[in-house]
N, CA, C and O atoms as CSV, one atom per row, in Angstrom:
chain,resi,resn,atom,element,x,y,z
A,1,MET,N,N,0.921,-0.917,-0.042
A,1,MET,CA,C,-0.125,-0.090,-0.346
A,1,MET,C,C,0.541,1.316,0.122
A,1,MET,O,O,0.064,2.450,0.124
A,2,ASP,N,N,1.870,0.811,0.534
A,2,ASP,CA,C,2.724,2.341,0.395
A,2,ASP,C,C,3.250,3.063,-0.487
A,2,ASP,O,O,3.564,4.252,-0.426
A,3,LEU,N,N,3.394,1.972,-1.723
A,3,LEU,CA,C,3.546,2.376,-3.147
A,3,LEU,C,C,2.538,3.423,-3.552
A,3,LEU,O,O,2.837,4.356,-4.298
A,4,VAL,N,N,0.960,3.187,-2.880
A,4,VAL,CA,C,-0.132,3.513,-3.414
A,4,VAL,C,C,0.355,5.454,-2.726
A,4,VAL,O,O,0.559,6.414,-3.470
A,5,VAL,N,N,0.410,5.476,-1.240
A,5,VAL,CA,C,0.340,6.438,-0.407
A,5,VAL,C,C,1.433,7.034,-1.437
A,5,VAL,O,O,1.170,7.515,-2.540
A,6,THR,N,N,2.312,6.946,-1.037
A,6,THR,CA,C,3.321,7.564,-1.520
A,6,THR,C,C,3.987,8.182,-3.153
A,6,THR,O,O,5.074,8.426,-3.677
A,7,VAL,N,N,2.446,8.220,-3.490
A,7,VAL,CA,C,2.974,7.968,-5.317
A,7,VAL,C,C,2.693,9.987,-4.960
A,7,VAL,O,O,2.269,10.716,-4.063
A,8,ASP,N,N,3.461,10.115,-6.810
A,8,ASP,CA,C,3.647,11.958,-6.458
A,8,ASP,C,C,2.979,12.476,-7.188
A,8,ASP,O,O,3.756,13.421,-7.326
A,9,SER,N,N,2.141,12.740,-7.857
A,9,SER,CA,C,1.811,13.180,-8.638
A,9,SER,C,C,0.630,12.182,-8.653
A,9,SER,O,O,0.937,11.107,-8.138
A,10,GLU,N,N,-1.279,12.294,-9.336
A,10,GLU,CA,C,-2.324,11.461,-10.034
A,10,GLU,C,C,-2.127,10.871,-11.105
A,10,GLU,O,O,-2.853,9.898,-11.308
A,11,ALA,N,N,-0.884,11.303,-12.388
A,11,ALA,CA,C,-0.726,10.918,-13.206
A,11,ALA,C,C,0.338,9.680,-13.188
A,11,ALA,O,O,0.922,9.155,-14.137
A,12,ASP,N,N,0.372,9.507,-12.357
A,12,ASP,CA,C,1.736,8.642,-11.907
A,12,ASP,C,C,0.997,7.533,-11.038
A,12,ASP,O,O,1.710,6.581,-10.721
A,13,LEU,N,N,-0.618,7.507,-10.509
A,13,LEU,CA,C,-1.078,6.312,-10.026
A,13,LEU,C,C,-1.601,5.073,-10.436
A,13,LEU,O,O,-1.746,4.094,-9.704
A,14,PRO,N,N,-1.920,5.159,-11.803
A,14,PRO,CA,C,-1.997,3.678,-12.860
A,14,PRO,C,C,-0.640,2.888,-12.229
A,14,PRO,O,O,-0.800,1.822,-11.635
A,15,ALA,N,N,0.801,3.519,-12.409
A,15,ALA,CA,C,1.777,3.316,-12.796
A,15,ALA,C,C,1.572,1.822,-11.381
A,15,ALA,O,O,1.288,0.630,-11.259
A,16,ARG,N,N,1.871,2.740,-10.807
A,16,ARG,CA,C,1.666,2.439,-8.713
A,16,ARG,C,C,0.588,1.135,-8.882
A,16,ARG,O,O,0.804,-0.059,-8.675
A,17,ILE,N,N,-0.061,1.488,-9.119
A,17,ILE,CA,C,-0.740,0.625,-8.612
A,17,ILE,C,C,-1.105,-0.978,-8.998
A,17,ILE,O,O,-1.431,-2.069,-8.531
A,18,GLU,N,N,-0.642,0.108,-10.792
A,18,GLU,CA,C,-0.193,-2.035,-11.108
A,18,GLU,C,C,1.052,-1.976,-10.488
A,18,GLU,O,O,0.844,-2.752,-9.556
A,19,ASP,N,N,2.172,-1.607,-10.356
A,19,ASP,CA,C,3.210,-2.210,-9.542
A,19,ASP,C,C,2.815,-2.651,-7.882
A,19,ASP,O,O,3.464,-3.503,-7.276
A,20,SER,N,N,2.156,-2.236,-7.545
A,20,SER,CA,C,1.664,-2.765,-5.771
A,20,SER,C,C,0.497,-4.165,-6.855
A,20,SER,O,O,0.094,-4.879,-5.936
A,21,GLN,N,N,0.212,-4.444,-7.479
A,21,GLN,CA,C,-1.025,-4.983,-7.390
A,21,GLN,C,C,-0.058,-6.288,-8.519
A,21,GLN,O,O,-0.602,-7.383,-8.654
A,22,GLN,N,N,0.829,-6.128,-8.982
A,22,GLN,CA,C,1.982,-7.145,-9.167
A,22,GLN,C,C,2.977,-7.933,-7.838
A,22,GLN,O,O,3.573,-8.995,-7.660
A,23,GLN,N,N,2.769,-6.971,-7.279
A,23,GLN,CA,C,3.700,-7.212,-5.844
A,23,GLN,C,C,3.206,-8.372,-4.918
A,23,GLN,O,O,3.822,-9.308,-4.409
A,24,THR,N,N,1.420,-7.870,-4.850
A,24,THR,CA,C,0.024,-8.753,-3.974
A,24,THR,C,C,-0.007,-10.473,-4.995
A,24,THR,O,O,-0.377,-11.542,-4.510
A,25,MET,N,N,0.358,-10.323,-6.061
A,25,MET,CA,C,0.555,-12.080,-7.174
A,25,MET,C,C,0.807,-12.159,-6.431
A,25,MET,O,O,0.131,-12.504,-5.461
A,26,THR,N,N,2.684,-11.696,-6.486
A,26,THR,CA,C,3.992,-12.852,-6.306
A,26,THR,C,C,3.899,-12.545,-5.182
A,26,THR,O,O,4.890,-13.045,-4.649
A,27,ALA,N,N,3.334,-12.030,-4.449
A,27,ALA,CA,C,3.205,-12.325,-1.929
A,27,ALA,C,C,1.813,-13.501,-2.197
A,27,ALA,O,O,1.008,-13.617,-1.273
A,28,VAL,N,N,1.686,-14.005,-2.985
A,28,VAL,CA,C,-0.060,-14.753,-2.717
A,28,VAL,C,C,1.251,-16.127,-3.652
A,28,VAL,O,O,2.211,-16.577,-3.027
A,29,ALA,N,N,0.927,-16.574,-5.272
A,29,ALA,CA,C,1.211,-17.500,-5.468
A,29,ALA,C,C,3.467,-17.810,-4.579
A,29,ALA,O,O,4.275,-18.607,-5.056
A,30,SER,N,N,3.670,-17.106,-3.652
A,30,SER,CA,C,4.815,-17.557,-2.648
A,30,SER,C,C,4.478,-18.487,-1.925
A,30,SER,O,O,4.934,-19.625,-1.809
A,31,ILE,N,N,3.036,-17.581,-1.066
A,31,ILE,CA,C,2.021,-18.183,-0.723
A,31,ILE,C,C,1.790,-19.519,-0.646
A,31,ILE,O,O,2.071,-20.356,0.212
A,32,GLU,N,N,0.993,-19.599,-2.130
A,32,GLU,CA,C,0.617,-20.707,-1.336
A,32,GLU,C,C,1.911,-21.964,-2.176
A,32,GLU,O,O,1.531,-23.134,-2.167
A,33,GLU,N,N,3.013,-21.746,-2.692
A,33,GLU,CA,C,3.476,-22.217,-2.625
A,33,GLU,C,C,3.911,-22.934,-1.517
A,33,GLU,O,O,3.600,-24.105,-1.302
A,34,LEU,N,N,4.770,-22.112,-0.665
A,34,LEU,CA,C,4.631,-23.271,1.033
A,34,LEU,C,C,4.080,-22.938,1.280
A,34,LEU,O,O,4.385,-21.783,1.576
A,35,SER,N,N,2.472,-23.302,1.567
A,35,SER,CA,C,1.886,-23.302,2.388
A,35,SER,C,C,1.919,-24.980,1.948
A,35,SER,O,O,1.699,-25.858,2.781
A,36,GLN,N,N,2.201,-25.242,0.643
A,36,GLN,CA,C,2.226,-26.712,-0.430
A,36,GLN,C,C,3.259,-27.733,0.098
A,36,GLN,O,O,3.282,-28.964,0.100
A,37,THR,N,N,4.393,-26.456,0.698
A,37,THR,CA,C,5.794,-27.061,1.278
A,37,THR,C,C,6.004,-27.839,2.332
A,37,THR,O,O,6.800,-28.756,2.533
A,38,GLU,N,N,4.815,-27.126,3.260
A,38,GLU,CA,C,4.516,-26.747,4.762
A,38,GLU,C,C,3.626,-28.387,4.624
A,38,GLU,O,O,4.213,-29.385,5.043
A,39,ALA,N,N,2.602,-28.485,4.181
A,39,ALA,CA,C,1.766,-29.892,3.968
A,39,ALA,C,C,2.758,-31.674,3.772
A,39,ALA,O,O,2.826,-32.816,4.227
A,40,GLN,N,N,3.418,-30.599,2.605
A,40,GLN,CA,C,4.770,-31.950,2.479
A,40,GLN,C,C,5.721,-32.035,3.606
A,40,GLN,O,O,6.468,-32.942,3.973
A,41,LEU,N,N,5.527,-31.021,3.991
A,41,LEU,CA,C,6.949,-31.781,5.280
A,41,LEU,C,C,5.842,-31.898,6.383
A,41,LEU,O,O,5.932,-32.987,6.952
A,42,ILE,N,N,5.201,-31.403,6.686
A,42,ILE,CA,C,4.450,-32.351,7.522
A,42,ILE,C,C,4.175,-33.661,7.179
A,42,ILE,O,O,4.794,-34.582,7.713
A,43,SER,N,N,3.316,-33.850,6.348
A,43,SER,CA,C,3.193,-35.520,6.008
A,43,SER,C,C,4.925,-36.457,6.424
A,43,SER,O,O,5.198,-37.370,7.204
A,44,ASP,N,N,5.763,-35.631,5.427
A,44,ASP,CA,C,7.398,-36.497,5.838
A,44,ASP,C,C,7.739,-36.467,6.613
A,44,ASP,O,O,8.865,-36.937,6.456
A,45,VAL,N,N,7.530,-36.018,8.380
A,45,VAL,CA,C,7.652,-35.737,9.225
A,45,VAL,C,C,7.597,-36.690,9.915
A,45,VAL,O,O,8.442,-37.453,10.382
A,46,ASN,N,N,5.586,-36.547,10.008
A,46,ASN,CA,C,4.491,-37.145,10.250
A,46,ASN,C,C,5.124,-39.086,10.004
A,46,ASN,O,O,5.657,-39.569,11.003
A,47,ALA,N,N,5.016,-40.008,8.737
A,47,ALA,CA,C,6.188,-40.546,8.139
A,47,ALA,C,C,7.132,-40.915,7.855
A,47,ALA,O,O,7.352,-41.830,7.061
A,48,TYR,N,N,8.097,-40.109,8.604
A,48,TYR,CA,C,9.319,-40.940,9.247
A,48,TYR,C,C,9.076,-40.673,10.673
A,48,TYR,O,O,9.952,-41.261,11.306
A,49,CYS,N,N,8.423,-40.163,11.312
A,49,CYS,CA,C,7.766,-40.294,12.658
A,49,CYS,C,C,7.356,-41.293,13.440
A,49,CYS,O,O,7.590,-41.530,14.625
A,50,GLY,N,N,6.396,-42.136,12.235
A,50,GLY,CA,C,5.490,-42.996,12.274
A,50,GLY,C,C,4.236,-42.614,12.537
A,50,GLY,O,O,3.381,-43.462,12.791
A,51,ALA,N,N,3.889,-41.001,12.509
A,51,ALA,CA,C,2.576,-41.065,12.608
A,51,ALA,C,C,1.516,-41.655,12.386
A,51,ALA,O,O,1.614,-42.616,11.623
A,52,ALA,N,N,0.233,-41.352,12.899
A,52,ALA,CA,C,-0.805,-42.045,12.065
A,52,ALA,C,C,-1.624,-40.574,10.918
A,52,ALA,O,O,-2.117,-39.475,11.172
A,53,GLN,N,N,-1.462,-41.102,10.082
A,53,GLN,CA,C,-2.606,-40.684,9.409
A,53,GLN,C,C,-3.938,-39.418,9.580
A,53,GLN,O,O,-4.361,-39.200,8.445
A,54,PRO,N,N,-4.407,-38.881,10.231
A,54,PRO,CA,C,-5.380,-37.698,10.368
A,54,PRO,C,C,-6.885,-39.004,10.145
A,54,PRO,O,O,-7.036,-38.974,8.924
A,55,VAL,N,N,-7.662,-39.750,10.556
A,55,VAL,CA,C,-8.038,-40.605,9.427
A,55,VAL,C,C,-10.239,-39.406,9.582
A,55,VAL,O,O,-10.944,-39.442,10.590
A,56,GLU,N,N,-10.508,-38.817,8.593
A,56,GLU,CA,C,-11.711,-38.034,7.867
A,56,GLU,C,C,-12.310,-39.295,8.418
A,56,GLU,O,O,-11.853,-40.436,8.496
A,57,THR,N,N,-13.905,-38.572,8.918
A,57,THR,CA,C,-15.048,-39.444,9.954
A,57,THR,C,C,-15.891,-39.015,9.422
A,57,THR,O,O,-15.825,-38.046,8.666
A,58,GLU,N,N,-17.316,-39.930,9.826
A,58,GLU,CA,C,-18.209,-39.473,8.778
A,58,GLU,C,C,-19.074,-38.776,10.075
A,58,GLU,O,O,-19.226,-39.256,11.198
A,59,THR,N,N,-19.737,-37.104,9.386
A,59,THR,CA,C,-20.376,-36.831,10.435
A,59,THR,C,C,-21.108,-38.019,10.872
A,59,THR,O,O,-21.026,-39.203,10.545
A,60,GLU,N,N,-22.387,-36.923,12.307
A,60,GLU,CA,C,-23.780,-37.467,12.651
A,60,GLU,C,C,-24.657,-38.109,11.956
A,60,GLU,O,O,-25.310,-39.124,12.198
A,61,GLU,N,N,-24.573,-36.953,10.476
A,61,GLU,CA,C,-26.269,-36.616,10.493
A,61,GLU,C,C,-25.342,-37.512,8.805
A,61,GLU,O,O,-25.726,-37.027,7.740
A,62,ASN,N,N,-24.470,-38.451,8.710
A,62,ASN,CA,C,-23.814,-39.563,7.826
A,62,ASN,C,C,-24.511,-40.095,7.768
A,62,ASN,O,O,-25.531,-40.335,7.122
A,63,ALA,N,N,-23.624,-40.532,9.004
A,63,ALA,CA,C,-24.415,-41.679,10.390
A,63,ALA,C,C,-25.339,-41.801,10.473
A,63,ALA,O,O,-25.510,-41.880,11.689
A,64,GLU,N,N,-26.384,-41.911,9.939
A,64,GLU,CA,C,-27.243,-41.945,10.268
A,64,GLU,C,C,-27.734,-42.362,9.515
A,64,GLU,O,O,-28.944,-42.568,9.605
């Protein structure tokens, strides 16, 4: 947001907004990649330690 707030003139605003959007998209992609890496690491550690993987259980509604 600092990119948009510190813009020198209104004419520079569209370019700054574009820069801000690009940085946001890059950050989101990084977060998604890190989330996948985290899930894999957790799975690997659990497998190494012999921890059982959580099993999905039926809800009370499905059990009837």
